[in-house]
TIVO-2410 file (N, C-alpha, C; in nm, 3 decimals):
# residues 168
REC num residu      c1      c2      c3 atome chaine
REC   1      M  -2.032  -0.266   0.239     N      A
REC   1      M  -1.935  -0.294   0.341    CA      A
REC   1      M  -1.794  -0.272   0.284     C      A
REC   2      I  -1.711  -0.203   0.360     N      A
REC   2      I  -1.574  -0.175   0.318    CA      A
REC   2      I  -1.480  -0.269   0.391     C      A
REC   3      Y  -1.391  -0.333   0.314     N      A
REC   3      Y  -1.300  -0.430   0.374    CA      A
REC   3      Y  -1.175  -0.446   0.289     C      A
REC   4      L  -1.070  -0.499   0.351     N      A
REC   4      L  -0.946  -0.532   0.282    CA      A
REC   4      L  -0.946  -0.680   0.249     C      A
REC   5      K  -0.890  -0.712   0.134     N      A
REC   5      K  -0.876  -0.851   0.095    CA      A
REC   5      K  -0.739  -0.869   0.031     C      A
REC   6      E  -0.666  -0.968   0.078     N      A
REC   6      E  -0.534  -0.995   0.024    CA      A
REC   6      E  -0.545  -1.038  -0.121     C      A
REC   7      A  -0.445  -1.000  -0.201     N      A
REC   7      A  -0.442  -1.041  -0.342    CA      A
REC   7      A  -0.459  -1.192  -0.351     C      A
REC   8      N  -0.534  -1.238  -0.452     N      A
REC   8      N  -0.564  -1.380  -0.465    CA      A
REC   8      N  -0.610  -1.409  -0.608     C      A
REC   9      F  -0.611  -1.537  -0.642     N      A
REC   9      F  -0.656  -1.576  -0.776    CA      A
REC   9      F  -0.808  -1.576  -0.789     C      A
REC  10      E  -0.879  -1.586  -0.681     N      A
REC  10      E  -1.025  -1.589  -0.684    CA      A
REC  10      E  -1.083  -1.460  -0.745     C      A
REC  11      D  -1.016  -1.348  -0.719     N      A
REC  11      D  -1.064  -1.217  -0.766    CA      A
REC  11      D  -0.977  -1.162  -0.879     C      A
REC  12      I  -0.917  -1.249  -0.956     N      A
REC  12      I  -0.818  -1.208  -1.056    CA      A
REC  12      I  -0.872  -1.106  -1.156     C      A
REC  13      E  -0.994  -1.119  -1.200     N      A
REC  13      E  -1.046  -1.025  -1.301    CA      A
REC  13      E  -1.050  -0.882  -1.247     C      A
REC  14      K  -1.103  -0.865  -1.127     N      A
REC  14      K  -1.112  -0.732  -1.066    CA      A
REC  14      K  -0.973  -0.679  -1.035     C      A
REC  15      E  -0.887  -0.764  -0.980     N      A
REC  15      E  -0.752  -0.722  -0.946    CA      A
REC  15      E  -0.675  -0.681  -1.072     C      A
REC  16      Y  -0.689  -0.760  -1.176     N      A
REC  16      Y  -0.621  -0.731  -1.302    CA      A
REC  16      Y  -0.659  -0.592  -1.354     C      A
REC  17      L  -0.788  -0.565  -1.364     N      A
REC  17      L  -0.833  -0.437  -1.418    CA      A
REC  17      L  -0.786  -0.320  -1.332     C      A
REC  18      F  -0.786  -0.341  -1.201     N      A
REC  18      F  -0.741  -0.235  -1.111    CA      A
REC  18      F  -0.592  -0.207  -1.129     C      A
REC  19      V  -0.511  -0.312  -1.123     N      A
REC  19      V  -0.365  -0.297  -1.132    CA      A
REC  19      V  -0.325  -0.246  -1.270     C      A
REC  20      R  -0.387  -0.296  -1.373     N      A
REC  20      R  -0.355  -0.252  -1.510    CA      A
REC  20      R  -0.369  -0.102  -1.524     C      A
REC  21      D  -0.468  -0.044  -1.457     N      A
REC  21      D  -0.498   0.097  -1.473    CA      A
REC  21      D  -0.433   0.189  -1.369     C      A
REC  22      M  -0.369   0.130  -1.268     N      A
REC  22      M  -0.297   0.213  -1.170    CA      A
REC  22      M  -0.180   0.283  -1.240     C      A
REC  23      P  -0.153   0.408  -1.207     N      A
REC  23      P  -0.040   0.477  -1.269    CA      A
REC  23      P   0.093   0.407  -1.236     C      A
REC  24      V   0.192   0.431  -1.319     N      A
REC  24      V   0.326   0.376  -1.297    CA      A
REC  24      V   0.383   0.428  -1.166     C      A
REC  25      D   0.361   0.554  -1.136     N      A
REC  25      D   0.410   0.616  -1.013    CA      A
REC  25      D   0.319   0.733  -0.980     C      A
REC  26      E   0.252   0.723  -0.868     N      A
REC  26      E   0.170   0.835  -0.824    CA      A
REC  26      E   0.199   0.860  -0.678     C      A
REC  27      N   0.251   0.978  -0.650     N      A
REC  27      N   0.285   1.016  -0.513    CA      A
REC  27      N   0.380   0.917  -0.446     C      A
REC  28      G   0.466   0.857  -0.525     N      A
REC  28      G   0.566   0.767  -0.469    CA      A
REC  28      G   0.529   0.621  -0.467     C      A
REC  29      L   0.403   0.586  -0.489     N      A
REC  29      L   0.365   0.445  -0.495    CA      A
REC  29      L   0.381   0.399  -0.640     C      A
REC  30      T   0.471   0.305  -0.659     N      A
REC  30      T   0.499   0.259  -0.795    CA      A
REC  30      T   0.417   0.136  -0.831     C      A
REC  31      N   0.393   0.122  -0.959     N      A
REC  31      N   0.319   0.009  -1.012    CA      A
REC  31      N   0.392  -0.042  -1.136     C      A
REC  32      P   0.475  -0.146  -1.121     N      A
REC  32      P   0.549  -0.196  -1.237    CA      A
REC  32      P   0.462  -0.268  -1.339     C      A
REC  33      W   0.334  -0.285  -1.306     N      A
REC  33      W   0.247  -0.362  -1.393    CA      A
REC  33      W   0.141  -0.276  -1.463     C      A
REC  34      Y   0.166  -0.147  -1.474     N      A
REC  34      Y   0.074  -0.058  -1.546    CA      A
REC  34      Y   0.057  -0.109  -1.689     C      A
REC  35      N  -0.067  -0.115  -1.733     N      A
REC  35      N  -0.102  -0.152  -1.870    CA      A
REC  35      N  -0.058  -0.296  -1.906     C      A
REC  36      I  -0.046  -0.380  -1.807     N      A
REC  36      I  -0.005  -0.519  -1.828    CA      A
REC  36      I  -0.116  -0.595  -1.901     C      A
REC  37      S  -0.078  -0.697  -1.975     N      A
REC  37      S  -0.179  -0.782  -2.040    CA      A
REC  37      S  -0.242  -0.874  -1.936     C      A
REC  38      R  -0.361  -0.921  -1.966     N      A
REC  38      R  -0.431  -1.013  -1.876    CA      A
REC  38      R  -0.347  -1.138  -1.854     C      A
REC  39      E  -0.288  -1.191  -1.960     N      A
REC  39      E  -0.206  -1.312  -1.951    CA      A
REC  39      E  -0.083  -1.290  -1.862     C      A
REC  40      D  -0.015  -1.178  -1.879     N      A
REC  40      D   0.103  -1.150  -1.796    CA      A
REC  40      D   0.064  -1.124  -1.651     C      A
REC  41      F  -0.052  -1.065  -1.629     N      A
REC  41      F  -0.097  -1.046  -1.491    CA      A
REC  41      F  -0.116  -1.181  -1.423     C      A
REC  42      E  -0.182  -1.273  -1.493     N      A
REC  42      E  -0.208  -1.404  -1.435    CA      A
REC  42      E  -0.080  -1.486  -1.417     C      A
REC  43      N   0.010  -1.478  -1.512     N      A
REC  43      N   0.128  -1.565  -1.510    CA      A
REC  43      N   0.251  -1.503  -1.444     C      A
REC  44      I   0.254  -1.370  -1.432     N      A
REC  44      I   0.373  -1.305  -1.377    CA      A
REC  44      I   0.339  -1.219  -1.255     C      A
REC  45      A   0.255  -1.117  -1.274     N      A
REC  45      A   0.233  -1.017  -1.169    CA      A
REC  45      A   0.166  -1.076  -1.045     C      A
REC  46      L   0.053  -1.140  -1.061     N      A
REC  46      L  -0.018  -1.193  -0.944    CA      A
REC  46      L   0.064  -1.300  -0.871     C      A
REC  47      P   0.127  -1.394  -0.941     N      A
REC  47      P   0.213  -1.489  -0.868    CA      A
REC  47      P   0.326  -1.419  -0.792     C      A
REC  48      R   0.381  -1.312  -0.848     N      A
REC  48      R   0.485  -1.237  -0.776    CA      A
REC  48      R   0.429  -1.172  -0.651     C      A
REC  49      M   0.313  -1.109  -0.664     N      A
REC  49      M   0.251  -1.047  -0.546    CA      A
REC  49      M   0.235  -1.150  -0.434     C      A
REC  50      L   0.185  -1.266  -0.471     N      A
REC  50      L   0.160  -1.370  -0.371    CA      A
REC  50      L   0.290  -1.425  -0.312     C      A
REC  51      S   0.392  -1.441  -0.395     N      A
REC  51      S   0.518  -1.493  -0.344    CA      A
REC  51      S   0.590  -1.389  -0.258     C      A
REC  52      Y   0.578  -1.261  -0.293     N      A
REC  52      Y   0.642  -1.156  -0.214    CA      A
REC  52      Y   0.588  -1.155  -0.071     C      A
REC  53      S   0.460  -1.183  -0.055     N      A
REC  53      S   0.402  -1.182   0.080    CA      A
REC  53      S   0.460  -1.294   0.166     C      A
REC  54      K   0.512  -1.398   0.103     N      A
REC  54      K   0.575  -1.509   0.175    CA      A
REC  54      K   0.726  -1.492   0.185     C      A
REC  55      G   0.777  -1.383   0.130     N      A
REC  55      G   0.920  -1.359   0.132    CA      A
REC  55      G   0.995  -1.440   0.027     C      A
REC  56      E   0.924  -1.487  -0.074     N      A
REC  56      E   0.984  -1.570  -0.178    CA      A
REC  56      E   1.003  -1.490  -0.306     C      A
REC  57      N   1.109  -1.523  -0.380     N      A
REC  57      N   1.136  -1.463  -0.512    CA      A
REC  57      N   1.147  -1.311  -0.507     C      A
REC  58      L   1.197  -1.258  -0.397     N      A
REC  58      L   1.207  -1.114  -0.382    CA      A
REC  58      L   1.321  -1.058  -0.466     C      A
REC  59      P   1.300  -0.945  -0.530     N      A
REC  59      P   1.412  -0.878  -0.596    CA      A
REC  59      P   1.518  -0.840  -0.491     C      A
REC  60      Q   1.640  -0.821  -0.536     N      A
REC  60      Q   1.748  -0.785  -0.445    CA      A
REC  60      Q   1.713  -0.659  -0.368     C      A
REC  61      N   1.743  -0.658  -0.239     N      A
REC  61      N   1.721  -0.546  -0.148    CA      A
REC  61      N   1.573  -0.518  -0.118     C      A
REC  62      H   1.485  -0.612  -0.151     N      A
REC  62      H   1.343  -0.598  -0.118    CA      A
REC  62      H   1.311  -0.682   0.005     C      A
REC  63      V   1.202  -0.647   0.070     N      A
REC  63      V   1.156  -0.720   0.188    CA      A
REC  63      V   1.019  -0.780   0.156     C      A
REC  64      P   0.975  -0.878   0.236     N      A
REC  64      P   0.840  -0.932   0.213    CA      A
REC  64      P   0.736  -0.819   0.216     C      A
REC  65      E   0.640  -0.831   0.126     N      A
REC  65      E   0.537  -0.726   0.110    CA      A
REC  65      E   0.405  -0.793   0.074     C      A
REC  66      T   0.302  -0.759   0.149     N      A
REC  66      T   0.169  -0.815   0.121    CA      A
REC  66      T   0.083  -0.709   0.053     C      A
REC  67      F   0.017  -0.751  -0.053     N      A
REC  67      F  -0.071  -0.664  -0.133    CA      A
REC  67      F  -0.215  -0.689  -0.092     C      A
REC  68      Y  -0.286  -0.581  -0.059     N      A
REC  68      Y  -0.427  -0.588  -0.023    CA      A
REC  68      Y  -0.505  -0.496  -0.118     C      A
REC  69      F  -0.628  -0.536  -0.144     N      A
REC  69      F  -0.719  -0.451  -0.219    CA      A
REC  69      F  -0.830  -0.407  -0.125     C      A
REC  70      L  -0.867  -0.279  -0.135     N      A
REC  70      L  -0.975  -0.224  -0.055    CA      A
REC  70      L  -1.102  -0.231  -0.138     C      A
REC  71      Y  -1.200  -0.299  -0.084     N      A
REC  71      Y  -1.328  -0.318  -0.153    CA      A
REC  71      Y  -1.437  -0.236  -0.084     C      A
REC  72      D  -1.529  -0.187  -0.163     N      A
REC  72      D  -1.656  -0.137  -0.115    CA      A
REC  72      D  -1.759  -0.226  -0.183     C      A
REC  73      G  -1.814  -0.318  -0.107     N      A
REC  73      G  -1.899  -0.421  -0.167    CA      A
REC  73      G  -1.814  -0.510  -0.255     C      A
REC  74      D  -1.847  -0.515  -0.384     N      A
REC  74      D  -1.767  -0.600  -0.475    CA      A
REC  74      D  -1.681  -0.517  -0.570     C      A
REC  75      I  -1.660  -0.388  -0.537     N      A
REC  75      I  -1.581  -0.298  -0.621    CA      A
REC  75      I  -1.449  -0.266  -0.551     C      A
REC  76      I  -1.338  -0.282  -0.623     N      A
REC  76      I  -1.208  -0.243  -0.569    CA      A
REC  76      I  -1.193  -0.092  -0.584     C      A
REC  77      V  -1.166  -0.025  -0.471     N      A
REC  77      V  -1.151   0.120  -0.472    CA      A
REC  77      V  -1.007   0.162  -0.443     C      A
REC  78      G  -0.924   0.070  -0.392     N      A
REC  78      G  -0.787   0.106  -0.359    CA      A
REC  78      G  -0.698  -0.015  -0.341     C      A
REC  79      Q  -0.569   0.013  -0.332     N      A
REC  79      Q  -0.471  -0.092  -0.304    CA      A
REC  79      Q  -0.382  -0.043  -0.189     C      A
REC  80      F  -0.354  -0.133  -0.096     N      A
REC  80      F  -0.267  -0.105   0.018    CA      A
REC  80      F  -0.161  -0.214   0.023     C      A
REC  81      R  -0.039  -0.174   0.058     N      A
REC  81      R   0.072  -0.269   0.066    CA      A
REC  81      R   0.141  -0.254   0.200     C      A
REC  82      I   0.173  -0.367   0.259     N      A
REC  82      I   0.249  -0.366   0.385    CA      A
REC  82      I   0.383  -0.432   0.361     C      A
REC  83      R   0.489  -0.357   0.385     N      A
REC  83      R   0.624  -0.414   0.387    CA      A
REC  83      R   0.646  -0.467   0.528     C      A
REC  84      H   0.680  -0.594   0.540     N      A
REC  84      H   0.681  -0.661   0.669    CA      A
REC  84      H   0.790  -0.611   0.763     C      A
REC  85      C   0.898  -0.558   0.709     N      A
REC  85      C   1.008  -0.507   0.790    CA      A
REC  85      C   1.078  -0.398   0.709     C      A
REC  86      L   1.177  -0.336   0.770     N      A
REC  86      L   1.243  -0.225   0.703    CA      A
REC  86      L   1.390  -0.252   0.677     C      A
REC  87      T   1.436  -0.211   0.561     N      A
REC  87      T   1.578  -0.199   0.535    CA      A
REC  87      T   1.615  -0.056   0.574     C      A
REC  88      E   1.741  -0.022   0.572     N      A
REC  88      E   1.781   0.115   0.603    CA      A
REC  88      E   1.719   0.212   0.502     C      A
REC  89      A   1.714   0.172   0.377     N      A
REC  89      A   1.655   0.258   0.273    CA      A
REC  89      A   1.506   0.282   0.300     C      A
REC  90      L   1.434   0.179   0.341     N      A
REC  90      L   1.292   0.196   0.372    CA      A
REC  90      L   1.273   0.277   0.500     C      A
REC  91      R   1.360   0.257   0.597     N      A
REC  91      R   1.353   0.331   0.723    CA      A
REC  91      R   1.366   0.482   0.697     C      A
REC  92      L   1.451   0.517   0.602     N      A
REC  92      L   1.473   0.657   0.568    CA      A
REC  92      L   1.381   0.704   0.455     C      A
REC  93      G   1.303   0.613   0.400     N      A
REC  93      G   1.222   0.646   0.284    CA      A
REC  93      G   1.077   0.603   0.296     C      A
REC  94      A   1.037   0.510   0.212     N      A
REC  94      A   0.896   0.476   0.194    CA      A
REC  94      A   0.827   0.415   0.315     C      A
REC  95      G   0.902   0.348   0.403     N      A
REC  95      G   0.841   0.292   0.523    CA      A
REC  95      G   0.768   0.162   0.500     C      A
REC  96      H   0.672   0.134   0.589     N      A
REC  96      H   0.601   0.006   0.589    CA      A
REC  96      H   0.481  -0.001   0.495     C      A
REC  97      I   0.412   0.110   0.478     N      A
REC  97      I   0.283   0.106   0.407    CA      A
REC  97      I   0.283   0.203   0.290     C      A
REC  98      G   0.232   0.154   0.177     N      A
REC  98      G   0.204   0.238   0.062    CA      A
REC  98      G   0.061   0.214   0.021     C      A
REC  99      Y  -0.004   0.316  -0.034     N      A
REC  99      Y  -0.143   0.295  -0.076    CA      A
REC  99      Y  -0.182   0.387  -0.190     C      A
REC 100      F  -0.289   0.345  -0.256     N      A
REC 100      F  -0.343   0.416  -0.372    CA      A
REC 100      F  -0.494   0.402  -0.370     C      A
REC 101      I  -0.563   0.514  -0.382     N      A
REC 101      I  -0.709   0.515  -0.397    CA      A
REC 101      I  -0.737   0.562  -0.540     C      A
REC 102      K  -0.819   0.485  -0.611     N      A
REC 102      K  -0.855   0.520  -0.748    CA      A
REC 102      K  -0.920   0.659  -0.750     C      A
REC 103      K  -0.887   0.738  -0.851     N      A
REC 103      K  -0.927   0.880  -0.854    CA      A
REC 103      K  -1.075   0.904  -0.829     C      A
REC 104      E  -1.161   0.824  -0.890     N      A
REC 104      E  -1.304   0.851  -0.874    CA      A
REC 104      E  -1.357   0.820  -0.734     C      A
REC 105      F  -1.272   0.758  -0.650     N      A
REC 105      F  -1.315   0.724  -0.514    CA      A
REC 105      F  -1.246   0.810  -0.408     C      A
REC 106      R  -1.167   0.906  -0.451     N      A
REC 106      R  -1.097   0.992  -0.356    CA      A
REC 106      R  -1.192   1.093  -0.292     C      A
REC 107      N  -1.153   1.140  -0.175     N      A
REC 107      N  -1.230   1.238  -0.097    CA      A
REC 107      N  -1.366   1.184  -0.054     C      A
REC 108      K  -1.373   1.054  -0.035     N      A
REC 108      K  -1.498   0.991   0.010    CA      A
REC 108      K  -1.475   0.909   0.138     C      A
REC 109      G  -1.356   0.921   0.198     N      A
REC 109      G  -1.326   0.851   0.323    CA      A
REC 109      G  -1.261   0.716   0.307     C      A
REC 110      Y  -1.239   0.671   0.183     N      A
REC 110      Y  -1.179   0.538   0.163    CA      A
REC 110      Y  -1.034   0.531   0.212     C      A
REC 111      G  -0.961   0.639   0.196     N      A
REC 111      G  -0.823   0.640   0.244    CA      A
REC 111      G  -0.818   0.623   0.394     C      A
REC 112      K  -0.901   0.697   0.467     N      A
REC 112      K  -0.904   0.687   0.614    CA      A
REC 112      K  -0.940   0.546   0.658     C      A
REC 113      I  -1.045   0.493   0.600     N      A
REC 113      I  -1.090   0.359   0.639    CA      A
REC 113      I  -0.986   0.255   0.599     C      A
REC 114      G  -0.937   0.264   0.476     N      A
REC 114      G  -0.840   0.167   0.427    CA      A
REC 114      G  -0.711   0.169   0.506     C      A
REC 115      L  -0.660   0.287   0.537     N      A
REC 115      L  -0.537   0.294   0.615    CA      A
REC 115      L  -0.561   0.240   0.756     C      A
REC 116      G  -0.676   0.269   0.813     N      A
REC 116      G  -0.708   0.215   0.946    CA      A
REC 116      G  -0.708   0.063   0.946     C      A
REC 117      L  -0.770   0.004   0.846     N      A
REC 117      L  -0.773  -0.143   0.835    CA      A
REC 117      L  -0.633  -0.199   0.810     C      A
REC 118      T  -0.555  -0.129   0.730     N      A
REC 118      T  -0.419  -0.173   0.699    CA      A
REC 118      T  -0.330  -0.163   0.823     C      A
REC 119      L  -0.346  -0.058   0.900     N      A
REC 119      L  -0.267  -0.045   1.023    CA      A
REC 119      L  -0.296  -0.158   1.120     C      A
REC 120      E  -0.422  -0.200   1.129     N      A
REC 120      E  -0.456  -0.314   1.216    CA      A
REC 120      E  -0.376  -0.438   1.175     C      A
REC 121      K  -0.369  -0.463   1.046     N      A
REC 121      K  -0.293  -0.579   0.997    CA      A
REC 121      K  -0.143  -0.558   1.017     C      A
REC 122      A  -0.096  -0.437   0.990     N      A
REC 122      A   0.047  -0.409   1.002    CA      A
REC 122      A   0.094  -0.427   1.147     C      A
REC 123      K   0.012  -0.392   1.242     N      A
REC 123      K   0.051  -0.406   1.383    CA      A
REC 123      K   0.075  -0.552   1.421     C      A
REC 124      E   0.014  -0.643   1.348     N      A
REC 124      E   0.035  -0.787   1.372    CA      A
REC 124      E   0.160  -0.838   1.299     C      A
REC 125      I   0.198  -0.773   1.190     N      A
REC 125      I   0.305  -0.821   1.102    CA      A
REC 125      I   0.440  -0.756   1.134     C      A
REC 126      V   0.439  -0.626   1.153     N      A
REC 126      V   0.560  -0.545   1.161    CA      A
REC 126      V   0.628  -0.562   1.298     C      A
REC 127      P   0.759  -0.592   1.299     N      A
REC 127      P   0.827  -0.611   1.426    CA      A
REC 127      P   0.866  -0.480   1.497     C      A
REC 128      E   0.879  -0.370   1.423     N      A
REC 128      E   0.918  -0.243   1.484    CA      A
REC 128      E   0.809  -0.192   1.578     C      A
REC 129      D   0.846  -0.099   1.667     N      A
REC 129      D   0.752  -0.043   1.763    CA      A
REC 129      D   0.657   0.059   1.701     C      A
REC 130      E   0.695   0.111   1.585     N      A
REC 130      E   0.612   0.207   1.515    CA      A
REC 130      E   0.599   0.166   1.369     C      A
REC 131      I   0.490   0.206   1.308     N      A
REC 131      I   0.468   0.187   1.165    CA      A
REC 131      I   0.518   0.314   1.096     C      A
REC 132      Y   0.604   0.296   0.996     N      A
REC 132      Y   0.663   0.409   0.924    CA      A
REC 132      Y   0.584   0.434   0.796     C      A
REC 133      L   0.554   0.562   0.771     N      A
REC 133      L   0.490   0.604   0.647    CA      A
REC 133      L   0.560   0.730   0.596     C      A
REC 134      R   0.543   0.756   0.469     N      A
REC 134      R   0.601   0.875   0.407    CA      A
REC 134      R   0.496   0.934   0.313     C      A
REC 135      V   0.494   1.066   0.303     N      A
REC 135      V   0.398   1.131   0.215    CA      A
REC 135      V   0.461   1.256   0.155     C      A
REC 136      N   0.432   1.279   0.028     N      A
REC 136      N   0.479   1.401  -0.038    CA      A
REC 136      N   0.412   1.523   0.025     C      A
REC 137      K   0.487   1.630   0.040     N      A
REC 137      K   0.432   1.751   0.101    CA      A
REC 137      K   0.316   1.810   0.020     C      A
REC 138      N   0.313   1.782  -0.109     N      A
REC 138      N   0.203   1.834  -0.191    CA      A
REC 138      N   0.080   1.743  -0.188     C      A
REC 139      N   0.084   1.640  -0.106     N      A
REC 139      N  -0.030   1.547  -0.095    CA      A
REC 139      N  -0.092   1.560   0.045     C      A
REC 140      L  -0.146   1.677   0.074     N      A
REC 140      L  -0.203   1.702   0.207    CA      A
REC 140      L  -0.321   1.613   0.241     C      A
REC 141      P  -0.406   1.574   0.144     N      A
REC 141      P  -0.514   1.482   0.182    CA      A
REC 141      P  -0.459   1.350   0.241     C      A
REC 142      S  -0.351   1.298   0.185     N      A
REC 142      S  -0.294   1.174   0.237    CA      A
REC 142      S  -0.232   1.197   0.374     C      A
REC 143      L  -0.168   1.311   0.395     N      A
REC 143      L  -0.114   1.343   0.528    CA      A
REC 143      L  -0.227   1.346   0.630     C      A
REC 144      K  -0.339   1.406   0.595     N      A
REC 144      K  -0.454   1.412   0.686    CA      A
REC 144      K  -0.505   1.272   0.719     C      A
REC 145      V  -0.505   1.182   0.619     N      A
REC 145      V  -0.547   1.043   0.642    CA      A
REC 145      V  -0.456   0.979   0.745     C      A
REC 146      M  -0.326   1.000   0.731     N      A
REC 146      M  -0.229   0.941   0.824    CA      A
REC 146      M  -0.247   0.997   0.965     C      A
REC 147      L  -0.262   1.128   0.976     N      A
REC 147      L  -0.280   1.191   1.107    CA      A
REC 147      L  -0.411   1.146   1.171     C      A
REC 148      H  -0.515   1.132   1.091     N      A
REC 148      H  -0.644   1.085   1.142    CA      A
REC 148      H  -0.633   0.944   1.202     C      A
REC 149      N  -0.542   0.865   1.149     N      A
REC 149      N  -0.525   0.728   1.195    CA      A
REC 149      N  -0.415   0.714   1.301     C      A
REC 150      G  -0.389   0.821   1.374     N      A
REC 150      G  -0.296   0.815   1.485    CA      A
REC 150      G  -0.153   0.849   1.451     C      A
REC 151      G  -0.126   0.893   1.330     N      A
REC 151      G   0.010   0.926   1.290    CA      A
REC 151      G   0.055   1.060   1.346     C      A
REC 152      Y   0.184   1.075   1.356     N      A
REC 152      Y   0.243   1.203   1.392    CA      A
REC 152      Y   0.364   1.225   1.301     C      A
REC 153      I   0.394   1.350   1.273     N      A
REC 153      I   0.507   1.382   1.186    CA      A
REC 153      I   0.635   1.370   1.267     C      A
REC 154      K   0.719   1.276   1.227     N      A
REC 154      K   0.846   1.250   1.295    CA      A
REC 154      K   0.957   1.337   1.237     C      A
REC 155      G   0.945   1.371   1.108     N      A
REC 155      G   1.047   1.454   1.044    CA      A
REC 155      G   0.998   1.496   0.907     C      A
REC 156      E   1.082   1.575   0.841     N      A
REC 156      E   1.048   1.621   0.707    CA      A
REC 156      E   1.175   1.663   0.635     C      A
REC 157      D   1.165   1.670   0.504     N      A
REC 157      D   1.270   1.729   0.422    CA      A
REC 157      D   1.201   1.824   0.325     C      A
REC 158      N   1.267   1.863   0.221     N      A
REC 158      N   1.208   1.961   0.128    CA      A
REC 158      N   1.083   1.909   0.058     C      A
REC 159      E   1.075   1.776   0.038     N      A
REC 159      E   0.966   1.719  -0.042    CA      A
REC 159      E   0.868   1.633   0.036     C      A
REC 160      K   0.909   1.578   0.151     N      A
REC 160      K   0.828   1.475   0.215    CA      A
REC 160      K   0.814   1.496   0.365     C      A
REC 161      Y   0.701   1.443   0.417     N      A
REC 161      Y   0.682   1.428   0.561    CA      A
REC 161      Y   0.704   1.281   0.593     C      A
REC 162      Y   0.767   1.256   0.708     N      A
REC 162      Y   0.789   1.119   0.754    CA      A
REC 162      Y   0.701   1.101   0.877     C      A
REC 163      V   0.605   1.011   0.865     N      A
REC 163      V   0.500   0.994   0.964    CA      A
REC 163      V   0.520   0.860   1.034     C      A
REC 164      R   0.489   0.857   1.163     N      A
REC 164      R   0.496   0.734   1.242    CA      A
REC 164      R   0.362   0.713   1.312     C      A
REC 165      V   0.327   0.586   1.326     N      A
REC 165      V   0.209   0.547   1.403    CA      A
REC 165      V   0.256   0.446   1.507     C      A
REC 166      K   0.232   0.478   1.633     N      A
REC 166      K   0.273   0.388   1.741    CA      A
REC 166      K   0.186   0.263   1.739     C      A
REC 167      K   0.248   0.148   1.765     N      A
REC 167      K   0.173   0.022   1.762    CA      A
REC 167      K   0.087   0.003   1.886     C      A
REC 168      G   0.124   0.061   1.997     N      A
REC 168      G   0.057   0.036   2.124    CA      A
REC 168      G  -0.078   0.089   2.137     C      A
***
C-alpha cells in the first residue's frame, strides 16, 4: 500500500536514513541535512521539520512547511513538502510543493501517486486558488507527473516551467 505520512518521531530510524542520503540539491529541492548524524537528526533536524509545520521557529522569510514521507508498505520511497502559503519569492519560484523520489524507485509511478496524495492535502492547507509548482526544463519526467495530476504550464523561462494545479 502506498501512502503519505507526516514526519514524526515514531518512524525516526527510517526518516533519518532517508534524509541523510538525500542529495543536498537535486532539481531544486534542497536538503540541508545531507549526511547528518543520527544524533543531530533526532535533536535538530526532525524537531525543526515538526516545528516548521506549525509555523514555529521558521528561518527568516520562510513560511510554514509540512514534511511528508511517501511509503510503499514500510519502505520510504520519497519525500514531499507542502509550503502552506506563498511569499513573493515562492510565487515566482519554487511554489507550494517540492518532492524527491529516491533514485531506485523512479520511473515506477511513485511520483504520480505521491504528488496526487500531496495535492489532496495541499488543497486543504493552501489558501490560494491554485497550487504552484516549478520544474527544471531538463526534468521532463517530473513535468509529466505534474501534468498527469491536473497541472498546466502557466509560464516558463530559460530553465524552468511554472506549473499550476487548480484546487476546484
